[in-house]
C-alpha positions as CSV (number, residue, x, y, z in Angstrom):
1,M,38.6,-191.8,128.2
2,Q,40.2,-192.8,124.9
3,F,42.1,-196.0,124.1
4,H,45.0,-196.5,121.6
5,K,47.0,-199.5,120.6
6,Y,50.6,-199.5,119.4
7,D,53.6,-201.9,119.3
8,V,56.0,-199.4,120.9
9,I,55.2,-196.2,123.0
10,I,58.1,-193.8,123.6
11,V,57.6,-191.3,126.5
12,G,59.6,-188.1,125.8
13,A,60.7,-186.4,122.5
14,G,64.1,-185.1,123.4
15,G,67.3,-186.6,121.8
16,A,67.0,-190.0,123.4
17,G,63.3,-190.3,122.6
18,M,63.5,-189.3,119.0
19,R,66.6,-191.3,118.4
20,A,64.7,-194.3,119.8
21,A,61.7,-193.5,117.6
22,I,63.8,-193.3,114.4
23,E,64.9,-196.9,115.0
24,S,61.7,-198.3,116.4
25,G,59.5,-196.6,113.9
26,Q,61.2,-198.4,111.0
27,R,60.6,-201.8,112.7
28,A,57.2,-201.5,114.5
29,R,54.2,-199.3,114.8
30,T,55.5,-196.6,117.1
31,A,54.0,-193.5,118.9
32,V,55.9,-190.8,120.8
33,L,54.1,-189.2,123.8
34,T,55.5,-185.8,124.9
35,K,54.3,-183.1,127.3
36,L,56.1,-180.6,125.1
37,Y,56.2,-179.9,121.4
38,P,59.3,-182.0,120.4
39,T,61.6,-179.2,119.4
40,R,61.1,-177.5,122.8
41,S,62.6,-180.5,124.5
42,H,65.6,-179.8,126.8
43,T,68.2,-181.5,124.5
44,G,67.9,-178.2,122.5
45,A,69.6,-176.3,125.4
46,A,72.8,-178.4,125.2
47,Q,75.6,-176.2,123.8
48,G,79.1,-177.5,123.6
49,G,79.3,-180.7,121.6
50,M,79.1,-184.5,121.3
51,C,82.3,-186.5,121.7
52,A,83.7,-189.2,119.6
53,A,87.3,-190.4,118.9
54,L,87.1,-189.5,115.2
55,A,90.8,-188.3,115.3
56,N,89.9,-185.7,112.7
57,V,92.2,-183.0,114.3
58,E,94.7,-185.0,116.4
59,E,95.4,-188.6,117.4
60,D,92.7,-190.2,119.4
61,N,91.0,-193.6,120.0
62,W,88.0,-195.1,121.7
63,E,90.0,-196.7,124.5
64,W,91.3,-193.3,125.6
65,H,87.7,-192.1,125.6
66,T,86.6,-195.1,127.7
67,F,89.4,-194.5,130.2
68,D,88.5,-190.8,130.5
69,T,84.8,-191.7,131.0
70,V,85.7,-194.2,133.8
71,K,88.2,-192.0,135.5
72,G,86.0,-188.9,135.1
73,G,83.1,-190.9,136.7
74,D,85.4,-191.6,139.7
75,Y,85.3,-195.3,138.9
76,L,81.6,-195.8,139.6
77,V,81.1,-196.2,135.9
78,D,80.0,-199.6,134.6
79,Q,82.9,-200.2,132.3
80,D,81.1,-202.5,129.8
81,A,78.6,-199.8,129.1
82,A,81.4,-197.2,128.8
83,E,83.2,-199.3,126.3
84,I,80.1,-199.7,124.2
85,M,79.4,-196.0,124.3
86,A,83.0,-195.0,123.3
87,K,83.1,-197.6,120.5
88,E,79.7,-196.7,119.0
89,A,80.3,-192.9,119.4
90,I,82.0,-192.7,116.0
91,D,79.0,-194.2,114.1
92,A,76.6,-192.1,116.3
93,V,78.2,-188.9,115.1
94,L,78.5,-190.1,111.5
95,D,74.8,-191.1,111.6
96,L,73.8,-187.6,112.6
97,E,76.0,-186.2,109.8
98,K,74.2,-188.4,107.3
99,M,70.9,-187.2,108.7
100,G,71.9,-183.7,107.8
101,L,73.3,-182.2,111.0
102,P,75.5,-179.2,110.1
103,F,78.7,-179.7,112.2
104,N,81.5,-177.2,112.2
105,R,84.2,-178.1,109.7
106,T,87.9,-178.1,109.4
107,P,89.5,-176.4,106.4
108,E,89.7,-179.9,104.8
109,G,85.9,-180.4,105.2
110,K,86.0,-182.9,108.1
111,I,83.9,-182.6,111.2
112,D,85.8,-180.2,113.5
113,Q,86.6,-181.1,117.1
114,R,87.5,-179.1,120.2
115,R,88.8,-179.8,123.7
116,F,86.4,-180.5,126.6
117,G,86.8,-181.1,130.3
118,G,88.3,-184.5,131.3
119,H,88.9,-185.7,127.7
120,T,92.6,-186.6,127.3
121,R,95.0,-188.4,125.1
122,N,97.1,-191.4,126.2
123,H,95.3,-192.0,129.5
124,G,95.6,-188.5,131.0
125,E,98.7,-187.2,129.3
126,A,97.1,-183.9,128.0
127,A,93.8,-182.5,126.7
128,V,92.6,-183.9,123.4
129,R,90.2,-182.5,120.8
130,R,87.3,-184.9,120.9
131,A,84.1,-182.9,121.0
132,C,82.3,-182.6,117.6
133,Y,80.2,-179.4,117.6
134,A,77.9,-177.1,115.8
135,A,79.0,-173.7,117.2
136,D,77.5,-173.6,120.7
137,R,74.1,-174.9,119.5
138,T,74.9,-178.6,119.2
139,G,71.9,-179.8,121.2
140,H,69.6,-177.6,119.2
141,M,71.0,-178.9,116.0
142,I,70.6,-182.5,117.1
143,L,67.0,-182.0,118.2
144,Q,66.0,-180.3,114.9
145,T,67.8,-183.0,112.9
146,L,66.2,-185.9,114.8
147,Y,62.8,-184.3,114.5
148,Q,63.1,-183.8,110.8
149,N,64.1,-187.5,110.4
150,C,61.2,-188.6,112.6
151,V,58.9,-186.7,110.2
152,K,60.6,-188.3,107.3
153,H,60.0,-191.7,108.7
154,G,56.3,-191.0,109.5
155,I,56.6,-191.3,113.3
156,E,53.3,-190.5,115.1
157,F,53.5,-187.9,117.8
158,F,51.1,-187.1,120.5
159,N,52.2,-183.6,121.5
160,E,51.4,-182.2,124.9
161,Y,50.3,-185.5,126.3
162,Y,51.5,-185.8,129.9
163,V,52.2,-189.4,130.8
164,L,51.3,-190.0,134.5
165,D,51.4,-193.8,134.9
166,I,52.5,-197.0,133.3
167,C,50.5,-200.2,133.1
168,L,52.2,-203.3,134.7
169,T,50.3,-206.6,134.3
170,E,51.3,-209.3,136.8
171,T,52.3,-212.7,135.3
172,D,53.7,-215.8,136.8
173,N,57.2,-214.5,136.1
174,G,56.6,-211.0,137.5
175,P,55.3,-207.7,136.1
176,V,55.2,-207.0,132.4
177,C,54.8,-203.5,131.0
178,T,51.7,-203.3,128.8
179,G,51.1,-199.6,128.3
180,A,50.9,-196.1,129.6
181,V,48.3,-193.6,130.7
182,A,48.5,-189.9,129.7
183,L,46.6,-186.6,130.3
184,E,45.9,-184.6,127.1
185,L,46.8,-181.1,128.2
186,A,44.6,-179.4,125.5
187,T,41.4,-181.1,126.6
188,G,42.0,-182.6,130.0
189,E,41.0,-186.0,128.6
190,I,42.7,-189.2,129.8
191,H,44.2,-191.5,127.2
192,V,45.2,-195.2,127.7
193,F,47.9,-196.4,125.3
194,Q,48.2,-200.2,125.1
195,A,51.6,-201.3,123.9
196,K,54.0,-204.3,123.7
197,A,56.9,-202.1,124.8
198,V,57.3,-198.7,126.5
199,V,60.5,-196.6,126.3
200,F,61.0,-193.8,128.9
201,A,63.1,-190.9,127.6
202,S,61.6,-188.2,129.8
203,G,64.7,-186.3,131.0
204,G,66.1,-185.2,134.3
205,F,64.8,-183.5,137.5
206,G,66.9,-180.4,137.9
207,K,64.0,-178.3,139.2
208,V,64.5,-179.8,142.7
209,F,67.2,-177.0,142.8
210,K,66.7,-173.3,142.6
211,T,69.8,-172.4,140.7
212,T,69.8,-174.7,137.7
213,S,70.4,-174.8,134.0
214,N,67.4,-177.0,133.6
215,A,64.1,-175.9,132.0
216,H,60.9,-175.6,134.1
217,T,59.7,-178.8,132.6
218,L,62.5,-181.0,134.0
219,T,60.6,-182.4,136.9
220,G,61.6,-186.1,136.8
221,D,58.2,-187.4,135.7
222,G,59.5,-190.7,134.3
223,M,61.7,-191.5,137.3
224,G,58.9,-190.6,139.6
225,I,56.4,-192.9,137.8
226,V,58.8,-195.8,137.8
227,F,59.6,-195.3,141.5
228,R,56.0,-195.2,142.5
229,K,55.5,-198.6,140.9
230,G,58.0,-200.1,143.3
231,L,60.9,-200.2,140.8
232,P,64.3,-199.0,141.9
233,L,66.2,-195.8,141.1
234,E,70.0,-196.0,140.9
235,D,72.7,-193.6,142.2
236,M,70.3,-190.6,142.7
237,E,72.7,-188.9,145.2
238,F,75.0,-188.1,142.3
239,Y,74.0,-184.7,140.9
240,Q,76.3,-182.7,138.7
241,F,76.8,-178.9,139.2
242,H,78.1,-177.3,136.0
243,P,80.9,-174.9,136.8
244,T,79.9,-172.0,134.5
245,G,76.4,-170.9,135.1
246,L,75.7,-167.1,134.9
247,A,76.1,-165.9,138.5
248,G,72.8,-165.6,140.3
249,L,70.8,-167.0,137.3
250,G,72.1,-170.5,136.6
251,I,71.8,-170.0,132.8
252,L,74.5,-172.1,131.3
253,L,77.7,-171.0,129.5
254,T,79.1,-174.0,127.7
255,E,82.3,-175.8,128.7
256,G,83.2,-175.3,125.1
257,A,84.2,-171.7,126.1
258,R,87.0,-173.3,128.1
259,G,87.6,-175.7,125.3
260,E,88.3,-172.8,123.1
261,G,90.7,-171.3,125.6
262,G,88.5,-169.6,128.2
263,I,90.2,-169.1,131.7
264,L,88.6,-169.1,135.1
265,R,90.0,-166.3,137.4
266,N,89.4,-165.3,141.0
267,S,89.0,-161.7,142.3
268,S,92.8,-161.1,142.1
269,G,92.9,-162.3,138.4
270,E,94.7,-165.5,139.3
271,R,94.1,-168.5,137.0
272,F,93.3,-170.6,140.1
273,M,92.7,-174.0,138.3
274,E,96.5,-174.3,138.0
275,R,96.5,-175.1,141.7
276,Y,93.8,-177.7,141.6
277,A,94.5,-179.5,138.3
278,P,98.1,-178.6,137.1
279,T,98.0,-180.7,133.9
280,I,94.7,-179.8,132.3
281,K,93.8,-176.8,134.4
282,D,90.4,-175.3,133.4
283,L,89.5,-178.5,131.5
284,A,89.4,-180.7,134.5
285,P,86.2,-182.7,135.0
286,R,83.1,-180.7,136.0
287,D,82.9,-181.9,139.6
288,M,86.5,-180.8,140.3
289,V,86.1,-177.4,138.7
290,A,82.8,-176.7,140.5
291,R,84.4,-177.6,143.9
292,A,87.4,-175.4,143.1
293,M,85.2,-172.5,142.3
294,A,83.1,-173.0,145.5
295,T,86.4,-173.2,147.5
296,E,87.7,-169.9,146.0
297,V,84.5,-168.2,147.1
298,R,84.4,-169.7,150.5
299,E,88.0,-168.8,151.2
300,G,87.4,-165.1,150.3
301,R,88.8,-165.0,146.8
302,G,85.4,-164.5,145.1
303,A,84.6,-161.5,143.0
304,G,81.8,-159.0,143.0
305,P,80.2,-156.9,145.7
306,H,79.3,-160.0,147.8
307,K,82.4,-162.0,146.7
308,D,80.1,-164.8,145.7
309,Y,81.3,-165.7,142.2
310,V,84.4,-166.0,140.0
311,Y,85.1,-164.9,136.4
312,L,85.2,-166.6,133.1
313,D,87.7,-164.7,131.0
314,L,87.2,-164.9,127.2
315,T,88.6,-161.5,126.4
316,H,91.8,-162.9,124.9
317,L,89.9,-165.0,122.3
318,G,88.7,-162.0,120.3
319,A,85.4,-161.1,118.7
320,E,86.0,-163.3,115.7
321,V,86.3,-166.6,117.7
322,L,83.4,-165.7,120.0
323,D,81.0,-164.8,117.2
324,A,82.0,-167.8,115.1
325,K,82.2,-170.6,117.7
326,L,80.4,-169.2,120.8
327,P,77.6,-166.9,119.6
328,D,74.9,-168.1,122.0
329,I,76.8,-167.6,125.2
330,T,78.1,-164.3,124.0
331,E,74.5,-163.2,123.5
332,F,73.4,-164.7,126.9
333,S,76.1,-162.7,128.7
334,R,75.0,-159.5,127.0
335,T,71.3,-160.1,127.4
336,Y,71.1,-161.3,131.0
337,L,74.1,-159.6,132.7
338,G,74.8,-156.7,130.4
339,I,78.4,-157.9,130.0
340,D,80.2,-158.2,126.7
341,P,82.6,-161.2,126.8
342,V,84.7,-159.6,124.1
343,T,85.9,-156.9,126.5
344,E,84.7,-158.0,129.9
345,Q,85.1,-161.0,132.2
346,V,81.8,-162.9,132.8
347,P,80.6,-163.6,136.4
348,V,80.0,-167.4,136.8
349,Y,79.2,-169.9,139.6
350,P,78.1,-173.6,139.6
351,T,74.6,-174.4,138.6
352,A,72.6,-177.7,139.1
353,H,72.9,-179.3,135.7
354,Y,72.6,-183.1,135.3
355,A,71.4,-186.3,137.1
356,M,74.0,-189.1,136.8
357,G,71.4,-191.5,138.4
358,G,68.0,-192.6,137.2
359,I,66.1,-195.7,136.2
360,P,68.5,-198.6,136.2
361,T,68.9,-200.3,132.8
362,K,70.9,-202.9,131.0
363,I,73.0,-201.9,128.0
364,S,70.0,-202.7,125.7
365,G,67.9,-200.2,127.6
366,E,65.8,-202.9,129.5
367,V,64.7,-201.6,132.9
368,L,65.7,-203.6,135.9
369,R,63.3,-204.4,138.7
370,D,66.1,-205.6,140.9
371,N,69.8,-206.3,140.4
372,D,69.2,-209.4,138.3
373,N,65.8,-209.2,136.6
374,V,64.2,-206.9,134.1
375,V,60.6,-205.8,133.5
376,P,59.8,-207.3,130.1
377,G,58.5,-204.5,127.7
378,L,59.9,-201.6,129.7
379,Y,63.0,-199.6,128.5
380,A,64.7,-196.3,129.4
381,A,67.3,-194.1,127.8
382,G,68.9,-190.6,128.3
383,E,69.0,-188.6,131.5
384,C,66.1,-190.4,133.1
385,A,68.0,-193.7,132.8
386,C,71.1,-195.0,134.5
387,V,73.0,-197.5,132.4
388,S,75.9,-196.0,134.4
389,V,78.1,-194.6,131.8
390,H,78.4,-191.5,133.9
391,G,79.1,-193.0,137.3
392,A,79.6,-190.3,139.9
393,N,80.4,-187.5,137.4
394,R,79.5,-187.1,133.8
395,L,82.1,-185.7,131.4
396,G,81.0,-182.9,129.2
397,T,79.7,-184.0,125.7
398,N,79.0,-187.5,127.0
399,S,75.3,-186.6,127.5
400,L,74.6,-185.9,123.8
401,L,76.5,-189.1,123.1
402,D,74.6,-191.1,125.6
403,I,71.2,-190.1,124.2
404,N,72.2,-191.1,120.7
405,V,74.0,-194.4,121.5
406,F,71.5,-195.7,124.1
407,G,68.5,-194.0,122.6
408,R,69.2,-196.0,119.4
409,R,69.8,-199.2,121.4
410,A,66.6,-198.9,123.4
411,G,64.6,-198.2,120.2
412,I,66.0,-201.2,118.4
413,A,65.6,-203.5,121.5
414,A,62.0,-202.4,122.1
415,A,60.9,-202.9,118.5
416,E,62.6,-206.3,118.3
417,Y,61.0,-207.4,121.5
418,A,57.6,-206.2,120.2
419,K,58.0,-208.5,117.2
420,T,58.2,-211.6,119.5
421,V,55.2,-211.0,121.7
422,E,51.5,-210.4,121.4
423,H,49.7,-207.6,123.2
424,T,49.1,-208.5,126.9
425,E,45.8,-207.6,128.5
426,L,45.9,-204.3,130.4
427,P,45.3,-204.4,134.2
428,D,41.7,-203.9,135.3
429,N,40.8,-200.2,135.2
430,P,44.2,-199.0,134.0
431,A,43.4,-195.3,134.4
432,T,42.2,-195.4,138.0
433,L,45.3,-194.0,139.5
434,V,45.5,-191.1,137.0
435,E,41.8,-190.3,137.4
436,S,42.0,-190.1,141.1
437,M,45.2,-188.0,140.9
438,V,43.7,-185.5,138.6
439,S,40.2,-185.3,140.2
440,G,41.9,-185.1,143.6
441,M,43.9,-182.1,142.6
442,L,40.9,-180.4,140.9
443,T,38.6,-180.8,143.9
444,A,41.2,-180.2,146.7
445,D,40.4,-177.2,148.9
446,G,43.5,-177.1,151.2
447,G,45.3,-173.9,152.1
448,E,48.8,-174.7,150.6
449,R,50.0,-173.2,147.3
450,V,52.2,-175.1,144.8
451,A,54.6,-172.2,144.3
452,D,55.3,-171.8,148.0
453,I,56.1,-175.5,148.5
454,R,58.2,-175.6,145.3
455,G,60.1,-172.5,146.3
456,E,60.9,-173.8,149.8
457,L,62.0,-177.2,148.3
458,Q,64.4,-175.5,145.9
459,T,65.8,-173.2,148.6
460,T,66.6,-176.1,151.0
461,M,68.1,-178.2,148.3
462,D,70.4,-175.3,147.1
463,L,71.5,-174.6,150.7
464,N,71.9,-178.2,152.0
465,A,72.4,-180.7,149.1
466,S,74.5,-178.7,146.6
467,V,78.2,-178.8,145.7
468,Y,79.3,-179.5,149.3
469,R,77.4,-181.6,151.7
470,T,77.6,-182.8,155.4
471,E,75.5,-185.1,157.5
472,E,74.0,-182.0,159.2
473,T,73.0,-180.2,156.0
474,L,71.7,-183.4,154.4
475,K,69.6,-184.2,157.5
476,Q,68.2,-180.6,157.4
477,A,67.3,-181.1,153.8
478,L,65.6,-184.4,154.6
479,H,63.6,-182.8,157.5
480,D,62.5,-180.0,155.2
481,V,61.5,-182.2,152.3
482,Q,59.5,-184.5,154.5
483,A,57.7,-181.5,156.1
484,L,57.0,-180.2,152.6
485,K,55.5,-183.6,151.6
486,E,53.1,-183.3,154.5
487,R,52.1,-179.9,153.3
488,Y,51.7,-181.1,149.8
489,A,48.9,-183.3,150.9
490,R,46.9,-180.1,151.6
491,V,47.8,-178.3,148.4
492,A,45.1,-176.7,146.3
493,I,45.0,-175.2,142.8
494,Q,43.1,-172.2,141.6
495,D,42.3,-173.3,138.0
496,K,39.6,-175.9,138.1
497,G,39.2,-176.1,134.3
498,K,40.3,-178.8,131.9
499,R,41.9,-177.0,129.0
500,F,45.7,-176.4,129.3
501,N,45.5,-176.4,133.1
502,T,49.1,-175.4,133.9
503,D,48.1,-175.1,137.6
504,L,47.2,-178.8,137.6
505,L,50.4,-179.6,135.6
506,E,52.7,-177.9,138.1
507,A,50.9,-179.4,141.1
508,I,51.5,-183.0,139.7
509,E,55.1,-182.2,138.8
510,L,55.7,-180.9,142.3
511,G,54.7,-184.3,143.7
512,F,57.4,-186.0,141.6
513,L,60.0,-183.4,142.6
514,L,59.4,-183.9,146.3
515,E,59.8,-187.7,146.1
516,L,62.9,-187.5,144.0
517,A,64.5,-184.9,146.3
518,E,63.9,-187.3,149.2
519,V,65.6,-190.2,147.3
520,L,68.6,-187.9,146.5
521,V,69.0,-186.8,150.1
522,Q,68.6,-190.3,151.6
523,G,71.2,-191.7,149.3
524,A,73.5,-188.9,150.0
525,I,73.2,-189.3,153.8
526,N,74.0,-193.0,153.5
527,R,77.0,-192.6,151.2
528,K,79.7,-191.7,153.7
529,E,82.4,-190.8,151.3
530,S,83.2,-188.2,148.6
531,R,83.1,-189.4,145.0
532,G,82.4,-187.4,141.9
533,G,79.5,-185.0,142.2
534,H,78.8,-186.2,145.8
535,A,81.3,-184.2,148.0
536,R,80.9,-184.8,151.7
537,E,83.0,-182.4,153.9
538,D,82.7,-184.8,156.8
539,Y,84.0,-187.7,154.7
540,Q,86.4,-186.1,152.3
541,Q,88.0,-189.3,150.9
542,R,86.7,-191.8,148.4
543,D,86.0,-195.1,150.1
544,D,86.3,-198.0,147.6
545,V,86.1,-200.6,150.4
546,N,82.6,-199.7,151.5
547,F,81.2,-197.6,148.7
548,L,82.5,-198.8,145.3
549,R,78.9,-199.9,144.6
550,H,75.7,-198.4,143.1
551,T,72.9,-197.2,145.4
552,M,69.5,-198.8,144.6
553,A,66.5,-197.0,146.2
554,Y,63.1,-198.6,146.4
555,K,59.8,-197.1,147.6
556,H,58.6,-199.0,150.6
557,G,54.9,-198.5,151.4
558,E,52.1,-196.4,150.0
559,G,51.4,-192.7,149.7
560,L,52.9,-190.0,151.9
561,A,53.7,-192.5,154.7
562,A,56.0,-194.5,152.4
563,D,59.7,-194.6,153.2
564,I,62.8,-195.5,151.2
565,R,64.7,-198.7,151.3
566,L,68.3,-198.7,150.1
567,D,70.1,-201.6,148.6
568,Y,73.2,-201.9,146.5
569,K,74.5,-203.2,143.2
570,P,78.1,-204.0,142.3
571,V,80.0,-201.9,139.8
572,T,81.0,-203.6,136.6
573,I,84.8,-203.4,136.2
574,T,86.5,-204.8,133.1
575,R,89.9,-203.3,132.5
576,Y,90.4,-200.2,134.7
577,Q,91.0,-200.7,138.4
578,P,90.2,-197.7,140.7
579,M,93.2,-195.4,141.1
580,E,93.9,-191.9,142.5
581,R,92.1,-189.3,140.4
582,K,94.7,-186.7,139.5
583,Y,94.8,-184.3,136.5
């Protein structure tokens, strides 16, 4: 076992983690721990853009952006956080430009902007051009730019170090975060990192679903670690299904395609979004478009031999626009489906994409241990966190904005906190939990296989907790997940070695996925309404009287026998009262 000592530890090297590192690293001795090489982080898969009310192409302002975020999130958004994000969006984009990010440009040389779902002018009057973009590779460009700037600032990286636990030291005022414990994948060694502050930026958990735009590595590790420590997770029932995944595969086609003028059509060629959102049509928020697509298929208007998808029509845009502004999705369509978007319509269907919920934080990134109190020294940002700027449904391009605004804030807050305190002693035997987890997996001789359990988990979540949900389907998912948790106790892996043991890695990841799936389903069963990404067919109306509140889920008990306790937190409302959500 090896010990390290830093002021600030950042877990995850995607956009939020590296944006935090750039700020923290200039103020305190900082290290980034990541289970992937930084430029392989999932931020690189984001395509369409990062929104900010620059008003480079047409009139816009941050208040319209705030309103769109609140309304798009079906009024579950904490409005103080949304205001901060919309105000700071402009500087966040300009900061990236100064760091060297090659945005697309207008003929005058300004950062170009395009339309995106749910972004409007004058509080819903019509679509507005707010998304700043670098072709359809915006996330890739952000990731490369941030990594280059981390190298410039001399940030220390521990690549392929898989964080499996955090150290919480009990004090008279409650727990204080004092470090993290990681498994070095190259050697199998365990490392203990003592720190004054720890920032989680470990991403989402999309691999609980089978059809997903998420990479295989998005297994909710950070959320799972925090949950196992008795800290809450917020609004986990709200999961976003992106409308335009390649049918049958889930590979994402950016919303920027519709921003450039792409049209969704059913089997008869009808532009069906005109019926669901007459004003902004194909650029309605993602939850509304995903439900409309699912409805078209369920009512028999789907396309293809099994009538199980709809079409994204880009043929009218022409090869010049597609090659210049949407080169990646054009290539994806050709490579994976053998379809050329220049001349053919592309089969699409919703794909599991983004977690609106996560580790509850304040606007500074401080992690909450209940509705009122924080864990000193513990911070979170990005998709693993829930400052609740996304509420019940995230607007497209707000994710790349979120990671930059709140990644920056968390990095500054963690470093400033580290300046005010000394290192606190670690708990006794800080690596005990990780040692027992790893050795238990390596010596287990049960008859269950990781791939079988993971496959069954993903299948039941796709069938029972997807775009549409009912009490019956959710209870079936809960029954299946709990049965799979029992089987997981008997799981065994074939590789007993130490070096780059991916068998071990996937077995540990599966444990996190099972727990997070159970939290998602329990929250969804209890939320007897439809709001944003949570659509209950047996409760089709939004219920502001009983459910205009955040769900807070706590782990109650130990191990497999533990259950989930649900509590609630009020939504912060500043200027926008809940109203009917029409587009």
